[in-house]
Backbone as CSV, one residue per row, in Angstrom:
resi,resn,N_x,N_y,N_z,CA_x,CA_y,CA_z,C_x,C_y,C_z
1,MET,-15.787,-49.194,13.516,-16.097,-48.323,14.622,-15.158,-47.122,14.652
2,ALA,-13.855,-47.351,14.460,-12.881,-46.262,14.459,-13.141,-45.330,13.290
3,LEU,-13.553,-45.883,12.161,-13.843,-45.075,10.986,-15.019,-44.143,11.263
4,THR,-16.048,-44.607,11.942,-17.208,-43.794,12.278,-16.828,-42.671,13.230
5,ARG,-16.010,-42.972,14.257,-15.572,-41.931,15.188,-14.766,-40.857,14.467
6,GLY,-13.927,-41.250,13.522,-13.134,-40.286,12.750,-14.032,-39.357,11.952
7,ARG,-15.053,-39.923,11.318,-15.999,-39.093,10.555,-16.762,-38.158,11.487
8,THR,-17.186,-38.676,12.621,-17.925,-37.867,13.585,-17.053,-36.726,14.095
9,ALA,-15.806,-37.017,14.402,-14.891,-35.975,14.888,-14.669,-34.926,13.813
10,ARG,-14.483,-35.370,12.556,-14.292,-34.406,11.466,-15.546,-33.569,11.252
11,SER,-16.713,-34.188,11.339,-17.967,-33.458,11.184,-18.132,-32.433,12.296
12,ALA,-17.815,-32.835,13.523,-17.923,-31.908,14.650,-16.948,-30.754,14.478
13,ALA,-15.740,-31.057,14.021,-14.745,-30.000,13.804,-15.221,-29.041,12.719
14,ALA,-15.831,-29.565,11.664,-16.330,-28.712,10.582,-17.459,-27.811,11.081
15,VAL,-18.348,-28.355,11.893,-19.445,-27.562,12.449,-18.894,-26.470,13.362
16,LEU,-17.923,-26.811,14.214,-17.313,-25.822,15.104,-16.605,-24.726,14.306
17,ALA,-15.890,-25.114,13.249,-15.199,-24.117,12.420,-16.201,-23.187,11.748
18,ALA,-17.300,-23.752,11.224,-18.328,-22.919,10.589,-18.959,-21.974,11.605
19,ALA,-19.205,-22.472,12.816,-19.785,-21.617,13.859,-18.818,-20.502,14.238
20,ALA,-17.531,-20.824,14.342,-16.534,-19.806,14.677,-16.478,-18.729,13.602
21,LEU,-16.533,-19.142,12.344,-16.540,-18.160,11.249,-17.784,-17.286,11.310
22,ALA,-18.921,-17.901,11.554,-20.167,-17.126,11.621,-20.136,-16.140,12.782
23,LEU,-19.649,-16.585,13.934,-19.602,-15.701,15.096,-18.569,-14.594,14.944
24,SER,-17.491,-14.866,14.202,-16.461,-13.846,14.042,-16.848,-12.818,12.992
25,GLY,-17.882,-13.100,12.210,-18.339,-12.135,11.213,-17.604,-12.247,9.897
26,CYS,-16.751,-13.244,9.705,-16.003,-13.375,8.458,-16.956,-13.552,7.294
27,GLY,-16.851,-12.678,6.330,-17.651,-12.772,5.133,-19.070,-12.286,5.307
28,GLY,-19.532,-12.107,6.527,-20.918,-11.759,6.727,-21.183,-10.298,6.993
29,ASP,-20.143,-9.527,7.366,-20.417,-8.123,7.610,-19.366,-7.261,6.920
30,ASP,-19.538,-5.970,7.010,-18.672,-5.057,6.285,-17.522,-4.540,7.131
31,SER,-17.256,-5.151,8.287,-16.170,-4.659,9.128,-14.839,-4.890,8.431
32,PHE,-13.866,-4.112,8.819,-12.554,-4.158,8.204,-11.577,-4.826,9.153
33,GLU,-10.969,-5.897,8.743,-9.996,-6.612,9.550,-8.625,-6.462,8.908
34,THR,-7.697,-5.767,9.583,-6.388,-5.519,8.982,-5.621,-6.793,8.683
35,GLU,-5.787,-7.830,9.480,-5.044,-9.058,9.208,-5.516,-9.738,7.917
36,ASP,-6.704,-9.399,7.427,-7.214,-9.962,6.185,-6.959,-9.040,4.991
37,TRP,-6.209,-7.966,5.191,-6.035,-6.945,4.185,-4.834,-7.269,3.310
38,HIS,-5.068,-7.735,2.117,-3.994,-8.088,1.187,-4.198,-7.319,-0.114
39,ALA,-4.297,-6.012,-0.019,-4.542,-5.187,-1.197,-3.330,-5.199,-2.117
40,PRO,-3.543,-5.134,-3.435,-2.422,-5.043,-4.372,-1.802,-3.650,-4.321
41,GLY,-0.697,-3.443,-5.013,-0.027,-2.151,-5.035,1.153,-2.163,-4.078
42,GLN,1.793,-1.018,-3.930,2.945,-0.906,-3.048,2.472,-0.714,-1.611
43,ASN,3.180,-1.331,-0.691,2.817,-1.287,0.717,3.977,-0.754,1.539
44,ALA,3.670,-0.063,2.618,4.673,0.446,3.546,3.977,0.682,4.876
45,SER,4.743,1.120,5.859,4.155,1.516,7.131,5.114,2.475,7.818
46,VAL,4.549,3.294,8.692,5.337,4.183,9.540,4.569,4.326,10.844
47,GLY,5.232,4.012,11.954,4.518,4.007,13.222,3.305,3.108,13.110
48,PRO,2.155,3.558,13.600,0.957,2.735,13.536,0.175,2.862,12.223
49,VAL,0.699,3.604,11.252,-0.031,3.826,10.000,0.401,2.799,8.952
50,LEU,-0.579,2.026,8.463,-0.355,1.090,7.364,-0.671,1.793,6.055
51,ILE,0.180,1.610,5.073,0.011,2.212,3.749,-0.132,1.059,2.771
52,ARG,-1.245,1.013,2.066,-1.507,-0.098,1.152,-2.048,0.431,-0.175
53,TYR,-1.831,-0.363,-1.220,-2.374,-0.116,-2.551,-1.932,1.247,-3.092
54,ALA,-0.718,1.665,-2.745,-0.203,2.949,-3.238,0.200,2.780,-4.694
55,HIS,-0.360,3.604,-5.558,-0.041,3.520,-6.982,-0.365,4.828,-7.682
56,VAL,0.288,5.024,-8.801,0.018,6.163,-9.670,-1.043,5.713,-10.663
57,ALA,-1.973,6.593,-10.987,-3.035,6.254,-11.936,-2.443,5.818,-13.264
58,GLU,-3.096,4.862,-13.883,-2.604,4.396,-15.180,-2.753,5.486,-16.227
59,PRO,-1.765,5.599,-17.100,-1.899,6.567,-18.191,-3.029,6.122,-19.126
60,LYS,-3.766,7.062,-19.620,-4.847,6.759,-20.577,-4.297,6.977,-21.981
61,GLY,-4.068,5.907,-22.692,-3.501,6.026,-24.030,-1.999,6.196,-23.953
62,ASP,-1.517,7.409,-24.183,-0.080,7.686,-24.156,0.417,7.772,-22.717
63,PRO,1.734,7.596,-22.507,2.287,7.755,-21.158,2.082,9.166,-20.644
64,TRP,2.177,9.315,-19.309,2.159,10.647,-18.719,3.392,11.388,-19.231
65,GLN,3.245,12.662,-19.553,4.325,13.458,-20.131,4.874,14.464,-19.118
66,PRO,6.134,14.902,-19.296,6.660,15.956,-18.421,5.708,17.148,-18.412
67,GLY,5.447,17.656,-17.215,4.510,18.770,-17.055,3.109,18.347,-16.687
68,ASP,2.774,17.058,-16.866,1.435,16.570,-16.504,1.261,16.567,-14.981
69,ASP,0.023,16.747,-14.550,-0.367,16.523,-13.160,-0.946,15.119,-13.089
70,VAL,-0.349,14.274,-12.268,-0.643,12.844,-12.280,-1.235,12.422,-10.930
71,PRO,-2.441,11.839,-10.931,-3.048,11.386,-9.677,-2.358,10.138,-9.121
72,ALA,-2.322,10.056,-7.798,-1.825,8.864,-7.110,-2.820,8.516,-6.009
73,TYR,-2.983,7.223,-5.787,-3.991,6.741,-4.856,-3.345,5.836,-3.813
74,VAL,-3.944,5.795,-2.632,-3.398,5.001,-1.541,-4.501,4.741,-0.510
75,TRP,-4.404,3.604,0.160,-5.278,3.314,1.288,-4.440,3.462,2.541
76,LEU,-4.993,4.107,3.556,-4.293,4.340,4.811,-5.119,3.787,5.962
77,MET,-4.444,3.103,6.867,-5.103,2.547,8.048,-4.281,2.928,9.268
78,ASN,-4.895,3.649,10.185,-4.233,4.059,11.419,-4.570,3.034,12.498
79,GLU,-3.588,2.238,12.896,-3.805,1.240,13.939,-3.493,1.778,15.333
80,GLY,-3.182,3.076,15.435,-2.868,3.691,16.724,-4.114,3.960,17.543
81,ASP,-3.892,4.468,18.753,-4.989,4.767,19.668,-5.532,6.178,19.503
82,GLU,-4.798,7.032,18.777,-5.255,8.408,18.577,-5.175,8.776,17.100
83,SER,-5.943,9.779,16.726,-5.968,10.220,15.331,-4.599,10.700,14.884
84,ASP,-4.337,10.542,13.617,-3.148,11.097,12.981,-3.638,11.827,11.739
85,ARG,-2.732,12.369,10.980,-3.119,13.140,9.803,-2.022,13.037,8.754
86,LEU,-2.410,12.756,7.519,-1.483,12.872,6.392,-1.400,14.359,6.085
87,VAL,-0.225,14.952,6.297,-0.093,16.407,6.164,0.676,16.832,4.926
88,GLY,1.321,15.900,4.246,2.067,16.290,3.054,2.677,15.094,2.370
89,ALA,3.217,15.364,1.190,3.890,14.338,0.401,4.848,15.029,-0.557
90,SER,5.832,14.273,-1.023,6.774,14.803,-1.996,7.312,13.661,-2.843
91,SER,7.879,14.019,-3.984,8.496,13.044,-4.876,9.562,13.747,-5.700
92,PRO,10.733,13.122,-5.860,11.740,13.719,-6.725,11.313,13.707,-8.194
93,ASN,10.258,12.963,-8.524,9.772,12.867,-9.897,8.743,13.932,-10.239
94,ALA,8.440,14.834,-9.297,7.438,15.876,-9.547,7.880,17.175,-8.890
95,GLU,7.398,18.275,-9.420,7.691,19.578,-8.822,7.164,19.632,-7.387
96,SER,5.965,19.077,-7.181,5.364,19.018,-5.853,4.307,17.916,-5.847
97,VAL,3.856,17.576,-4.641,2.753,16.622,-4.489,1.727,17.283,-3.588
98,SER,0.508,17.384,-4.073,-0.576,18.000,-3.306,-1.545,16.936,-2.822
99,ILE,-2.148,17.207,-1.685,-3.282,16.416,-1.210,-4.502,17.205,-1.646
100,VAL,-5.366,16.581,-2.469,-6.497,17.289,-3.055,-7.792,16.534,-2.809
101,ASN,-8.917,17.255,-2.981,-10.217,16.590,-2.888,-10.579,16.028,-4.265
102,ALA,-11.758,15.448,-4.387,-12.178,14.827,-5.639,-12.206,15.808,-6.805
103,ASP,-12.394,17.102,-6.517,-12.419,18.126,-7.562,-11.034,18.688,-7.867
104,GLY,-9.999,18.182,-7.204,-8.642,18.653,-7.448,-8.249,19.889,-6.656
105,LYS,-9.101,20.318,-5.736,-8.789,21.489,-4.913,-7.906,21.069,-3.739
106,PRO,-6.817,21.814,-3.479,-5.892,21.447,-2.404,-6.566,21.396,-1.028
107,LEU,-6.110,20.474,-0.216,-6.559,20.336,1.168,-5.373,20.721,2.051
108,PRO,-5.248,22.006,2.392,-4.061,22.471,3.122,-3.874,21.822,4.485
109,ASP,-4.945,21.309,5.083,-4.830,20.644,6.381,-4.619,19.138,6.246
110,GLY,-4.495,18.645,5.016,-4.303,17.220,4.790,-5.570,16.433,5.028
111,VAL,-5.406,15.161,5.355,-6.561,14.296,5.622,-6.386,13.615,6.971
112,GLU,-7.463,13.595,7.734,-7.450,12.983,9.053,-7.494,11.466,8.937
113,LEU,-6.785,10.819,9.853,-6.761,9.359,9.927,-7.206,8.937,11.324
114,PRO,-8.518,8.756,11.503,-9.000,8.322,12.822,-8.473,6.920,13.144
115,PRO,-8.397,6.573,14.422,-7.940,5.229,14.789,-8.878,4.155,14.245
116,ASP,-8.285,3.049,13.818,-9.030,1.864,13.361,-10.050,2.163,12.277
117,LYS,-9.721,3.049,11.376,-10.629,3.390,10.285,-9.826,3.417,8.981
118,LEU,-10.313,2.729,7.976,-9.676,2.731,6.662,-9.978,4.044,5.962
119,ARG,-8.957,4.684,5.435,-9.131,5.929,4.666,-8.633,5.654,3.261
120,GLN,-9.539,5.665,2.286,-9.201,5.374,0.897,-9.050,6.677,0.128
121,LEU,-7.831,6.966,-0.295,-7.575,8.135,-1.135,-7.644,7.642,-2.568
122,GLU,-8.766,7.915,-3.229,-9.071,7.355,-4.540,-9.667,8.413,-5.454
123,PRO,-9.882,8.086,-6.737,-10.302,9.093,-7.725,-11.528,9.916,-7.345
124,THR,-12.526,9.310,-6.754,-13.759,10.040,-6.431,-13.742,10.578,-5.009
125,ASN,-12.550,10.662,-4.430,-12.391,11.058,-3.040,-11.139,11.928,-2.941
126,ASP,-10.728,12.251,-1.733,-9.441,12.911,-1.541,-8.358,11.987,-2.090
127,HIS,-7.284,12.566,-2.651,-6.182,11.763,-3.166,-4.930,12.633,-3.313
128,LEU,-3.869,12.055,-3.818,-2.621,12.770,-4.053,-2.535,13.182,-5.509
129,LEU,-1.862,14.290,-5.776,-1.669,14.756,-7.146,-0.209,15.163,-7.311
130,LEU,0.514,14.402,-8.123,1.901,14.748,-8.438,1.855,15.845,-9.493
131,ARG,2.286,17.031,-9.124,2.182,18.191,-10.012,3.462,18.356,-10.821
132,ASP,3.255,18.559,-12.126,4.358,18.852,-13.031,5.432,17.756,-12.966
133,VAL,5.030,16.517,-13.357,6.018,15.434,-13.344,7.197,15.809,-14.235
134,ARG,8.371,15.347,-13.860,9.613,15.793,-14.505,10.060,14.928,-15.663
135,GLU,9.464,13.752,-15.809,9.859,12.858,-16.893,8.660,12.032,-17.332
136,VAL,8.810,11.343,-18.447,7.750,10.480,-18.958,7.491,9.374,-17.935
137,VAL,6.210,9.097,-17.676,5.816,8.028,-16.762,4.928,7.065,-17.537
138,ARG,5.458,5.873,-17.760,4.717,4.830,-18.474,4.108,3.860,-17.458
139,GLY,3.087,3.159,-17.875,2.529,2.111,-17.032,3.615,1.120,-16.674
140,GLY,3.765,0.813,-15.388,4.784,-0.109,-14.918,6.000,0.582,-14.339
141,ASP,6.188,1.891,-14.624,7.328,2.629,-14.082,7.175,2.816,-12.573
142,PHE,8.299,2.841,-11.874,8.336,3.114,-10.442,8.894,4.508,-10.197
143,MET,8.457,5.114,-9.114,9.023,6.386,-8.673,8.976,6.436,-7.156
144,LYS,9.823,7.251,-6.578,9.839,7.409,-5.121,8.783,8.424,-4.698
145,ILE,8.219,8.177,-3.529,7.299,9.130,-2.924,7.529,9.108,-1.412
146,THR,7.386,10.249,-0.806,7.472,10.359,0.656,6.131,10.859,1.163
147,LEU,5.577,10.158,2.152,4.348,10.590,2.808,4.714,11.083,4.203
148,ASN,4.166,12.234,4.579,4.452,12.855,5.872,3.188,12.860,6.728
149,PHE,3.309,12.276,7.916,2.192,12.202,8.846,2.498,13.078,10.062
150,GLU,1.475,13.679,10.601,1.623,14.592,11.732,2.293,13.919,12.937
151,LYS,1.873,12.719,13.290,2.395,12.044,14.479,3.316,10.872,14.139
152,ALA,2.985,10.109,13.124,3.745,8.901,12.806,5.098,9.212,12.170
153,GLY,5.239,10.396,11.567,6.495,10.741,10.910,6.401,10.567,9.402
154,SER,7.540,10.310,8.771,7.612,10.219,7.314,8.100,8.848,6.885
155,VAL,7.700,8.474,5.685,8.171,7.227,5.091,8.343,7.450,3.591
156,THR,9.437,6.934,3.047,9.709,7.016,1.613,9.714,5.605,1.048
157,PHE,9.044,5.417,-0.075,8.981,4.109,-0.714,8.720,4.307,-2.205
158,ASN,8.818,3.237,-2.974,8.549,3.293,-4.409,7.085,2.994,-4.675
159,ILE,6.502,3.769,-5.575,5.163,3.439,-6.051,5.248,3.195,-7.549
160,GLN,4.309,2.444,-8.051,4.317,2.073,-9.458,3.142,2.708,-10.179
161,SER,3.393,3.110,-11.397,2.310,3.563,-12.267,1.594,2.320,-12.765
162,GLN,0.281,2.303,-12.627,-0.481,1.141,-13.060,-0.269,0.895,-14.543
163,VAL,-0.205,-0.361,-14.883,-0.094,-0.751,-16.281,-1.496,-0.709,-16.875
164,PRO,-1.677,0.007,-18.010,-3.014,0.056,-18.610,-3.509,-1.344,-18.966
165,VAL,-4.768,-1.578,-18.693,-5.390,-2.855,-19.018,-6.472,-2.577,-20.043
166,TYR,-6.338,-3.204,-21.161,-7.309,-2.999,-22.230,-8.157,-4.248,-22.361
167,ASP,-9.456,-4.068,-22.353,-10.390,-5.177,-22.438,-10.497,-5.628,-23.881
168,SER,-10.076,-6.861,-24.147,-10.133,-7.381,-25.515,-11.317,-8.323,-25.707
169,SER,-12.222,-8.366,-24.726,-13.383,-9.236,-24.870,-14.344,-8.653,-25.903
170,PRO,-15.098,-9.511,-26.535,-16.039,-9.004,-27.547,-17.118,-8.159,-26.903
171,SER,-17.618,-7.193,-27.648,-18.695,-6.354,-27.129,-19.978,-7.176,-27.053
172,PRO,-20.942,-6.747,-26.242,-22.181,-7.514,-26.080,-22.953,-7.679,-27.393
173,SER,-22.751,-6.799,-28.357,-23.518,-6.887,-29.599,-22.925,-7.872,-30.570
174,GLU,-21.737,-8.402,-30.291,-21.117,-9.362,-31.231,-21.569,-10.755,-30.989
């Protein structure tokens, strides 16, 4: 009898847990939950702005060379009640850092960060461009970067150049 009650209680708990997951939308919708956000890359925060997955693009073939313009990517989440804006960036490893659109054209007003909205600065979108890097940058190297926000202030942290990943799997024709 006790064994049956234990199974019944466990079954009821499993049903309640499944219902709670379904009602909370976990896995079922495209909403963004910051507590579930475990993106790879370097992470930081300043004020209400979360900085995640900050990294320098992987070098294609040879390492990035002095004088190269090197893309950097980052995800930004503003947990504040009002909009903020990424207005600038700098790095001692580059002559300057620009905020650019997908075509590489500078965005002098930076990028807006509305409250509770994920902003992905990535290759096909607005992103950062380290102009005229001062030294060789290999996959795995770290460098300092400072991000400046209109309201949240500034934060300096290390970002890493992605390590190139080469696919050694056989081609479909083999």
